[in-house]
C-alpha positions in Angstrom: 106.5 102.0 -27.3 104.5 104.7 -27.6 101.3 105.9 -29.8 103.1 107.2 -32.5 105.8 104.3 -33.4 102.6 101.8 -33.7 100.6 103.8 -35.6 102.3 104.0 -38.7 101.2 103.8 -42.3 102.8 100.4 -43.1 100.5 99.2 -39.3 97.7 100.8 -40.9 97.6 99.2 -43.7 98.2 95.9 -42.4 94.9 96.6 -40.1 93.1 97.3 -43.3 93.7 94.6 -45.3 93.8 92.4 -42.1 90.2 94.2 -41.8 89.2 92.9 -45.0 90.0 89.3 -45.4 88.2 89.2 -41.8 84.8 90.8 -43.4 85.6 88.0 -46.6 85.5 85.3 -44.6 82.3 86.8 -42.9 80.4 87.7 -45.5 81.3 84.3 -47.0 79.4 82.3 -44.0 75.9 80.9 -44.3 74.3 81.6 -41.0 71.0 79.8 -41.4 69.9 76.5 -39.9 69.6 73.1 -42.1 66.1 74.1 -41.0 65.8 77.6 -43.5 67.4 76.2 -45.9 65.1 73.4 -46.4 62.1 75.8 -46.1 63.5 78.0 -48.7 63.7 74.8 -51.2 60.1 73.5 -49.9 58.7 77.5 -51.0 61.2 77.7 -54.1 59.0 74.0 -54.9 55.4 75.2 -54.2 56.2 78.6 -56.3 57.4 76.2 -59.3 54.3 74.1 -59.0 52.0 77.3 -58.9 53.7 79.2 -61.9 53.0 75.7 -63.9 49.4 76.2 -62.4 49.7 79.6 -63.4 50.7 79.2 -67.0 47.9 76.2 -67.8 44.8 79.0 -66.3 46.1 82.0 -64.7 42.5 82.8 -63.3 41.5 79.5 -61.8 44.9 79.3 -60.5 44.0 82.2 -58.5 41.2 81.7 -57.2 41.7 78.3 -56.1 45.3 78.9 -54.3 44.2 77.4 -51.2 42.9 74.4 -52.8 46.4 73.8 -55.1 48.4 74.4 -51.9 46.9 71.2 -50.2 46.7 69.4 -53.5 51.0 70.1 -53.4 51.3 69.6 -49.4 49.5 66.6 -50.0 51.5 65.1 -52.5 54.8 65.5 -50.2 52.5 63.9 -46.9 49.4 63.2 -47.3 48.7 62.8 -43.5 49.5 66.8 -43.5 48.0 67.5 -46.5 44.5 66.5 -45.4 45.6 68.7 -41.9 45.9 71.8 -44.3 43.0 74.4 -43.9 42.2 76.1 -47.1 40.4 78.9 -45.6 43.7 79.4 -43.8 45.9 79.6 -46.9 44.9 83.0 -48.2 44.2 86.4 -46.0 42.5 89.4 -47.9 42.9 88.0 -51.2 46.7 87.2 -50.6 48.7 84.3 -49.6 49.2 84.1 -45.6 53.3 83.5 -44.8 52.5 83.3 -41.6 50.1 80.2 -42.2 52.6 78.6 -45.1 55.7 78.9 -42.7 53.4 77.2 -40.1 52.9 74.1 -42.8 56.0 74.2 -44.7 57.8 73.9 -40.5 55.4 70.8 -40.2 56.4 69.4 -43.5 60.4 70.1 -42.6 59.5 68.4 -39.2 58.0 65.1 -40.7 60.7 64.5 -43.0 63.2 64.7 -40.5 61.2 62.5 -38.1 61.1 59.8 -41.1 64.7 60.5 -42.0 65.5 59.5 -38.0 63.5 56.5 -38.4 64.9 55.0 -41.3 68.7 55.7 -39.8 66.6 53.9 -36.4 65.8 50.9 -38.2 68.4 49.8 -40.0 70.3 50.4 -44.0 68.0 50.1 -46.4 66.7 46.7 -48.4 69.2 44.8 -50.5 68.8 45.8 -54.2 67.5 48.6 -53.5 68.4 51.4 -56.1 68.7 55.3 -55.4 70.3 58.4 -57.0 73.2 60.2 -55.6 74.3 63.7 -55.5 76.3 62.8 -58.3 73.7 62.1 -60.4 74.5 59.0 -61.1 72.3 55.3 -59.9 73.6 53.1 -56.7 72.7 50.0 -55.9 72.4 48.8 -52.0 74.6 45.5 -51.9 74.2 44.4 -48.1 77.9 46.6 -47.4 78.1 49.9 -49.5 76.2 51.7 -52.7 77.4 50.2 -55.5 77.5 52.3 -58.9 75.2 50.4 -61.4 76.7 51.3 -63.9 80.3 51.1 -63.6 79.9 48.9 -60.7 82.1 50.8 -58.5 81.7 51.7 -54.5 80.2 55.2 -54.2 82.9 58.2 -53.3 82.4 59.2 -49.4 81.5 63.0 -50.9 78.7 61.7 -52.7 75.8 61.8 -50.6 72.4 59.3 -51.4 
């Protein structure tokens, strides 16, 4: 087969369509790890909490940024909250992202350890109530999660 026979206009259009399909598929892939997603959610939760405080008293919120961050971390994990150094939360009057990311890493690691401990030591106690990813209430009945209103078994697609 000759080079000119391969490079027809139809062939070039087919290649262009295939390239667009591949580019579209790659653009839809989320390459972030579960850790970075979780840290992004934690950072967003902190930003939301700080915005609330900023709305209540802007001057106090700005001057006590480190103390507010420590209080927020303590609400998630009292042990980690005690380890937060207020003086390191800000640098030159601005939030120190490096230090705050280290704290968010510790929160994530503690949550992973807690999750491993839960799975290691068995299922929840019978009668435990929890909210599913669909927003409905479920109760642990010893073998299955049961919807508290309809008494239906939780679908596999719903996460507790």
